[in-house]
N, C-alpha and C positions, 0 to 999 in steps of 0.2 A: 216148648211153650210154657209149661208149668214152671220150669226153672226160671224163665224170664220174669214171670209174674211174681214169683217168690222174691227175686232180687229187687224188683220194683217196690214191692211192699216193704222189704227191709230198708231200702233207701228212704222211702217216705217216712217210715217209723223213726229212722235215725235222724232225719232232718227235723221231724216234729220234736223229738227228745232234746235236740240241741237248742232249738228255739225256746222250748219250755224252760230249759236250764238257764238260758241267758235272761229270760224275762224274770224268772224267780230270783236269780242271783243279784239282780239290780234293784230289787224291790226296796231294800233297806237303805239304799244309797241316798235317798232324799230326806232321811231323818236329820233333825237338828236338835240340839239341846240349848236351852237358854237359862240365863241367870239374871237376877236383878242387881243393879249397882246403884250406889248413891254416894254423894259427897256433900260437904258443907256448901259447895258452890252450885250444885245441881239438884234437880228433882230426881226421883228414882227413874232409871231407864233400864231397858232390857238389852243385854248383849247376848247374841246367839252364836253358836258354833255351826257354821254351814257345812254341808257335805264335803266341800273342798278343803275343810280345815281352817278356813279363815273366819274371823269374827265379823259379825254384821251388827249394826246399830240402826234401829228403825227400818229394817229391811235392806239397808244399803251395805254392800260388801265393803269392808274397810281395806282389803288388800293385805291385811296383816294376820298372821297366824293367831288363832284364838288364845292359846296359852300365853303368848307374848303380849297380846293386847290387854288381857286381864292383869298380867303381872305389871305392866306399865301403868294401868289405871290405879292399881293398889299402891304402887310406888309413889304415885302422885297424890295419895290420900283418899282414894275412893274405897268404899267398902262393897265388895261383890260376893254374892252368894250367902249372905247370912251374917 
């Protein structure tokens, strides 16, 4: 009976550790970085890199990877990030 209790405790501890690991490993996934862009044709606007790697403007996912979106803006004459 004592062995059975020990196995149950080990199982519960293992499950708890797995859940804790999953929760803490996903914590930073929601971070995003943003930069300001402007051009002669527009006011300053914010472009952010979402957790999925896409760029968003005004909170709307563009469906385009952030680095490609920024490169295209700069190729079109925008100044981003400074």
